[in-house]
BADREN-151811 format. One line per 8 residues: number of its first residue (from 1); their letters; for each residue x, y, z of N, C-alpha, C, O. Coordinates in steps of 0.02 Angstrom, whole numbers, plus 32768, in hexadecimal, padded with zeros to 4 digits. Example, Ala and Ser with C-alpha at 12.3 -4.5 7.8 and 13.67 -1.06 7.14 Angstrom:
BADREN-151811
1 = AS = 8294,7EE4,8186,8267,7F1F,8186,8294,7F5B,8186,82C8,7F5A,81A7 ~ 8282,7F90,8162,82AC,7FCB,8165,8285,8002,818A,829E,8039,8192
This chain:
BADREN-151811
1 = MKITEMKK = 802A,7FC5,8000,8000,8000,8000,802D,803E,8000,805E,8041,8024 ~ 801A,806E,7FD7,803E,80AD,7FD2,800F,80E6,7FE9,7FD6,80EA,7FD2 ~ 8028,8110,8016,8003,814B,802D,8025,8188,8011,8061,8191,8018 ~ 7FFE,81B3,7FF0,801B,81EE,7FD1,7FE7,8226,7FCD,7FAA,821A,7FCC ~ 7FFF,8263,7FCA,7FD1,829C,7FC2,7FBD,82A1,7F78,7FE8,82A0,7F4C ~ 7F7C,82A6,7F6C,7F64,82AE,7F28,7F6D,82F7,7F13,7F56,8324,7F36 ~ 7F8D,8301,7EDB,7F94,8345,7EBF,7F67,834D,7E82,7F4C,8382,7E75 ~ 7F5F,8315,7E5D,7F32,8314,7E24,7EFB,82E2,7E35,7F08,82AD,7E50
9 = FDIEQLKA = 7EBE,82F5,7E26,7E85,82CC,7E3B,7E69,82A5,7E01,7E51,82C1,7DCF ~ 7E6C,8263,7E07,7E4C,8236,7DD6,7E03,822F,7DEC,7DF3,8205,7E16 ~ 7DD9,8258,7DD0,7D93,825D,7DE6,7D6F,821B,7DDE,7D44,820A,7E06 ~ 7D7E,81F5,7DAB,7D5C,81B5,7DA1,7D6F,8183,7DD8,7D43,8160,7DF1 ~ 7DAF,8180,7DEB,7DC3,8154,7E22,7DA4,816B,7E64,7D8D,8142,7E8C ~ 7DA4,81AC,7E6F,7D86,81C7,7EAD,7D3B,81B9,7EAF,7D20,81A6,7EE3 ~ 7D1A,81C3,7E77,7CD2,81B6,7E73,7CC3,816C,7E82,7C94,815C,7EA7 ~ 7CEA,813F,7E67,7CE1,80F7,7E73,7CEB,80E8,7EBD,7CC7,80BF,7ED9
17 = LYNSVGWV = 7D1D,8107,7EDD,7D29,80FC,7F24,7CEE,8114,7F4E,7CD6,80EF,7F79 ~ 7CD6,8150,7F42,7C9D,816B,7F68,7C5F,813F,7F5D,7C3B,8130,7F8C ~ 7C53,812C,7F1F,7C19,8101,7F10,7C1F,80BD,7F31,7BEC,809F,7F44 ~ 7C5C,80A4,7F39,7C66,8061,7F57,7C4E,805E,7F9F,7C3D,8028,7FB7 ~ 7C4E,8097,7FC2,7C37,8098,8007,7BF1,80B8,800E,7BD9,80C4,8045 ~ 7BD1,80C4,7FD4,7B8D,80DD,7FD5,7B87,8129,7FDE,7B50,8141,7FEC ~ 7BBC,814D,7FD7,7BBA,8196,7FDF,7BA8,81B7,7F9C,7BCD,81E1,7F84 ~ 7B71,81A3,7F80,7B5D,81B9,7F3D,7B43,8200,7F3B,7B41,821E,7F05
25 = SYTKDIWK = 7B30,821D,7F74,7B1A,8262,7F73,7B53,8291,7F60,7B48,82C7,7F45 ~ 7B91,827C,7F6D,7BCB,82A3,7F58,7BD6,82A2,7F0D,7BEB,82D4,7EF0 ~ 7BC7,8269,7EEE,7BDB,825E,7EA8,7BA5,826F,7E75,7BB0,8269,7E39 ~ 7B6B,8285,7E8C,7B35,8295,7E5D,7B46,82CF,7E2F,7B36,82CD,7DF3 ~ 7B65,8302,7E4A,7B76,833E,7E24,7BC2,833F,7E1C,7BE6,834E,7E4B ~ 7BDA,832F,7DE0,7C22,8327,7DD5,7C47,8369,7DDE,7C81,8368,7DF3 ~ 7C28,83A2,7DCE,7C49,83E3,7DD9,7C55,83EE,7E23,7C8C,8402,7E37 ~ 7C23,83E2,7E4D,7C2B,83EA,7E95,7C5D,83B8,7EB1,7C86,83C9,7EDC
33 = FTTMFNHS = 7C5B,837B,7E97,7C89,8347,7EAE,7CD1,835C,7E9F,7CFD,8355,7ECA ~ 7CDE,8374,7E62,7D21,838B,7E4F,7D36,83C7,7E78,7D6E,83CB,7E8F ~ 7D09,83F6,7E81,7D17,8433,7EA6,7D2B,8425,7EEE,7D57,8446,7F09 ~ 7D0A,83F5,7F0E,7D1A,83E6,7F54,7D63,83CF,7F5C,7D83,83DF,7F8E ~ 7D7D,83AB,7F2C,7DC3,8397,7F2F,7DF1,83D1,7F21,7E24,83DA,7F43 ~ 7DE0,83FA,7EF0,7E0A,8433,7EDF,7E0F,8466,7F18,7E3F,848C,7F1A ~ 7DDE,8467,7F44,7DDE,8498,7F7B,7DEE,8478,7FBF,7DE6,8499,7FF3 ~ 7E04,843B,7FBF,7E17,841A,7FFD,7E5D,8430,8013,7E86,8443,7FEA
41 = LSVIAAYE = 7E69,842C,8054,7EAC,843B,806E,7EDC,8404,8059,7F14,8412,8042 ~ 7EC7,83C6,8060,7EF0,838D,804B,7EC4,8352,803A,7E8D,834A,8056 ~ 7EDD,8329,800E,7EBD,82E9,7FFE,7EF6,82B6,7FFE,7F22,82B8,7FD3 ~ 7EF4,828A,802E,7F27,8256,8034,7F08,8215,801C,7ED1,8203,8030 ~ 7F2C,81F3,7FF0,7F11,81B7,7FD0,7F39,8179,7FE3,7F76,817B,7FEE ~ 7F16,8142,7FE5,7F34,8100,7FEE,7F2A,80D9,7FAD,7EF3,80D6,7F92 ~ 7F60,80BD,7F93,7F5E,8096,7F55,7F79,8050,7F62,7FA8,8046,7F88 ~ 7F5A,8021,7F41,7F74,7FDD,7F3B,7F86,7FD6,7EF2,7F5B,7FCE,7EC7
49 = EEKLIGIV = 7FC8,7FD8,7EE5,7FE2,7FDF,7EA1,7FC5,801F,7E84,7FD3,8055,7E9F ~ 7F9E,801D,7E4F,7F82,805B,7E32,7F39,8066,7E47,7F1B,8098,7E33 ~ 7F1C,8039,7E6E,7ED6,803E,7E81,7ECE,806A,7EBF,7EEE,805E,7EF3 ~ 7EA3,809C,7EBB,7E92,80C6,7EF4,7E66,809E,7F23,7E30,8087,7F11 ~ 7E7E,8095,7F61,7E59,806C,7F91,7E40,8093,7FCD,7E19,8079,7FF6 ~ 7E57,80D1,7FD4,7E40,80FA,800C,7E59,8140,8008,7E8B,814F,7FE6 ~ 7E35,816D,802A,7E4B,81B3,802E,7E37,81CF,8072,7E0A,81B6,8094 ~ 7E5B,8204,8084,7E45,8230,80BA,7E49,8277,809D,7E7E,828B,8083
57 = RTIGDYVH = 7E12,829C,80A2,7E0F,82DF,8086,7E04,8310,80C0,7DD9,8306,80EA ~ 7E2C,8346,80C0,7E27,8377,80F6,7E1C,83BD,80DB,7E2C,83CD,80A2 ~ 7DFF,83E6,8107,7DF9,842E,80FB,7E12,8450,813A,7E10,8433,8170 ~ 7E29,848D,8134,7E42,84B0,816F,7E6F,84EA,815E,7E71,8501,8125 ~ 7E94,8502,8191,7EBD,853E,8189,7F07,8533,8198,7F2D,8564,819B ~ 7F1D,84F7,81A2,7F62,84E3,81B0,7F79,84F3,81F7,7FAE,84DC,820B ~ 7F53,851B,821E,7F6C,8533,825E,7F3E,8520,8298,7F53,84FE,82C7 ~ 7EFF,8535,8293,7ED1,852D,82CB,7E9E,84F4,82C2,7E88,84D6,82F3
65 = ILYIQDII = 7E8C,84E6,8284,7E56,84B6,8279,7E66,8488,823F,7E7C,849D,820A ~ 7E5A,8449,824A,7E5C,8417,8215,7E1B,83F0,821A,7E0C,83D3,824E ~ 7DF6,83EF,81E5,7DB7,83CB,81E3,7DC2,838E,81B6,7DCF,8395,817B ~ 7DBB,8354,81D3,7DC0,8317,81AC,7D7B,830B,818E,7D4D,82F2,81B0 ~ 7D74,831D,814F,7D33,831B,812E,7D20,82D4,8119,7CE9,82BD,8127 ~ 7D4E,82B2,80F9,7D3F,826F,80DF,7D7A,8241,80EE,7DB3,8252,80E2 ~ 7D6A,8207,8108,7D9B,81D1,810B,7D76,8194,80F1,7D46,817D,8110 ~ 7D8D,817B,80B9,7D69,8146,8095,7D9A,810F,8082,7DD1,811D,8069
73 = VHPNYQRK = 7D86,80D2,808E,7DAD,8098,8078,7D7E,806A,8051,7D47,805A,8068 ~ 7D94,8055,8017,7D6C,8027,7FEE,7D5B,7FEA,8017,7D85,7FD0,803C ~ 7D1D,7FD1,8013,7D07,7F98,803B,7D35,7F5B,8037,7D3D,7F37,8068 ~ 7D54,7F4E,7FFD,7D81,7F14,7FF6,7DC2,7F1C,801E,7DE6,7EEB,8027 ~ 7DD0,7F59,8036,7E0F,7F66,8059,7E04,7F7D,80A1,7E34,7F8E,80C4 ~ 7DC6,7F7C,80B8,7DB9,7F90,80FD,7DD2,7F5B,812D,7DD6,7F1F,811D ~ 7DE4,7F72,816A,7DFE,7F46,819F,7E42,7F28,818C,7E54,7EF2,81A3 ~ 7E68,7F4D,8162,7EAA,7F36,814D,7EE0,7F6A,815A,7F17,7F66,813F
81 = GVATALMD = 7ED0,7F9D,8184,7F02,7FCF,8196,7F04,800C,816A,7F2E,8038,8175 ~ 7ED8,8011,8139,7EDA,804A,810B,7EC6,808A,812F,7EE9,80BC,812A ~ 7E8E,8089,8153,7E78,80C5,8178,7EAC,80DA,81AC,7EB7,8115,81B6 ~ 7ECB,80AA,81CC,7EFF,80B8,81FD,7F3A,80DC,81DB,7F53,810D,81F5 ~ 7F4F,80C3,81A2,7F87,80E2,817E,7F75,8129,8168,7F9E,8157,816C ~ 7F37,8133,8151,7F21,8175,813C,7F1D,81A5,8178,7F34,81DE,8173 ~ 7F02,818E,81AF,7EFC,81B9,81EA,7F41,81C9,8206,7F4E,8202,8219 ~ 7F6E,8198,8209,7FB2,81A4,8220,7FD4,81DA,81F5,7FF7,8205,820F
89 = DILARFDV = 7FCA,81D6,81B4,7FE8,8207,8187,7FCD,824D,8194,7FF4,827D,8198 ~ 7F8C,8254,819B,7F6E,8295,81A7,7F87,82B3,81E8,7F99,82ED,81EB ~ 7F87,828B,821D,7F9D,82A4,825E,7FE6,82B8,825E,7FFA,82E6,8282 ~ 800F,8297,8236,8056,82AA,8230,8060,82EA,8207,8090,830E,8212 ~ 8033,82F6,81D8,803A,8331,81AC,8026,8372,81CD,8042,83A7,81BE ~ 7FF5,8370,81FA,7FD8,83AD,8214,7FE0,83B2,825F,7FD3,8383,8284 ~ 7FF7,83ED,8275,7FFC,83FD,82BC,7FCE,8439,82C7,7FE5,8472,82C5 ~ 7F8F,842B,82D3,7F5D,8460,82DB,7F3F,845C,8321,7F43,8429,8342
97 = RQMVLITD = 7F20,8492,8336,7F02,8496,8379,7EC6,8469,8380,7EBC,844A,83B4 ~ 7E9D,8465,834B,7E5E,8441,8350,7E52,8417,8311,7E58,842F,82D9 ~ 7E41,83D7,831C,7E2D,83AB,82E5,7DE5,8397,82F1,7DD1,8388,8329 ~ 7DBE,8397,82BC,7D77,8389,82C0,7D64,8357,828A,7D7F,8358,8253 ~ 7D36,832B,829A,7D17,8300,8268,7CD1,82ED,8280,7CC1,82F2,82BB ~ 7CA9,82D9,8252,7C65,82C2,8261,7C5E,827C,8246,7C73,826C,820F ~ 7C3F,8251,826F,7C32,820D,8258,7BED,81F8,8271,7BCF,821A,829B ~ 7BD4,81C1,8258,7B92,81A9,826B,7B93,8194,82B5,7BC0,8172,82CC
105 = LNDEASNG = 7B5F,81A9,82D9,7B59,819A,8320,7B5B,814F,832F,7B7A,813A,835F ~ 7B39,8128,8305,7B32,80E0,8312,7B67,80B5,82F0,7B62,8078,82F3 ~ 7B99,80D3,82D1,7BCE,80AD,82B1,7C04,809F,82E5,7C34,80C6,82EC ~ 7BFC,8067,8308,7C2A,8057,833F,7C72,8050,8328,7CA0,8064,834C ~ 7C7D,8033,82EE,7CC1,802A,82D6,7CE3,806D,82CA,7D1C,8078,82E0 ~ 7CC1,809A,82A7,7CDE,80DC,829A,7CE9,8103,82DB,7D1E,8121,82E5 ~ 7CB8,8102,8306,7CBF,8126,8346,7CFA,810A,836E,7D21,8131,8389 ~ 7D01,80CA,8372,7D39,80AC,8396,7D7C,80BD,8375,7DAD,80CA,8398
113 = FYQSYGFK = 7D7D,80BE,8333,7DBA,80CF,830E,7DD0,8116,831F,7E0A,8122,8330 ~ 7DA2,8146,831B,7DB3,818C,8329,7DC6,8196,8372,7DF3,81BC,8382 ~ 7DA3,8175,839E,7DB4,817A,83E6,7DF9,815E,83F4,7E1C,8177,8421 ~ 7E0F,812C,83CE,7E52,8110,83D8,7E88,8143,83C6,7EC1,813B,83DC ~ 7E76,8176,83A0,7EA5,81AB,838E,7E9D,81E8,83BC,7EBD,821C,83B0 ~ 7E75,81E2,83EF,7E6E,8219,841F,7E35,8249,8410,7E2C,827A,8434 ~ 7E0E,823C,83DC,7DD3,8265,83CF,7D9F,8256,8404,7D96,821D,8418 ~ 7D7C,828A,841A,7D49,8283,844D,7D06,829E,8433,7D04,82C9,8408
121 = KSEDMKIQ = 7CD1,8284,844E,7C8F,829E,843E,7C8B,82E5,8457,7CA6,82F6,848C ~ 7C69,8310,8432,7C67,8357,8444,7C4A,8360,848A,7C63,838B,84AF ~ 7C17,833B,849C,7BFA,8344,84DF,7C2B,8331,8517,7C27,834C,854E ~ 7C59,8302,8509,7C8B,82F0,853B,7CBE,8328,8547,7CE0,8329,857A ~ 7CC2,8356,8517,7CF0,838E,851D,7CCC,83CE,8533,7CE9,8405,8533 ~ 7C8D,83C7,8546,7C64,83FF,855E,7C5C,8435,8527,7C5A,8471,8535 ~ 7C57,841D,84E9,7C48,844A,84B1,7C0D,842E,848A,7BFB,83F3,8493 ~ 7BF0,8456,8460,7BB7,8441,8438,7BCA,8446,83EF,7BEC,8475,83DB
129 = CYVKFNH = 7BB5,8418,83C8,7BC0,8418,8380,7B7E,8423,835D,7B4C,8404,836F ~ 7B7D,844F,832B,7B41,845C,8304,7B4F,844B,82BC,7B86,845A,82A2 ~ 7B1F,842E,829B,7B26,841C,8254,7AE5,842F,8231,7AAF,8424,824C ~ 7AEB,844B,81F5,7AB0,845C,81CD,7ABC,8440,8187,7AED,8451,8166 ~ 7A8E,8416,8171,7A91,83FB,812D,7A5E,8421,8103,7A24,8428,8117 ~ 7A72,8437,80C8,7A44,845A,809C,7A26,842D,8067,79F2,843D,804B ~ 7A46,83F5,8059,7A2C,83C8,8025,7A2E,8381,803E,7A1A,8353,801A
């Protein structure tokens, strides 16, 4: 497995990865899908030979905030250390005051994974998180 920062975006490979995990709301509008990568702070990719098997996409300001927007691993490669390698890479790249991510409340595997990296539920930190979806 090779972990590297994506500088050029192969939209077809990225679309296939997002679709493989059912995140099809991202891939419906190809202009928006392409734009989100072009405006990301970083996109770190995991490859098995030439096949894209996972990514972590971040937004932020390099200093105070890093938002881990997407961490995706193709279903055929889950539970094989890909997400760990991606998360290790991101944490080594950025030294920021605050890291934020959102995951499904009932996804025990994801919640346990993020907690193993020191992420805490917002209520455990005596803060509140607000989210507004427009679509």
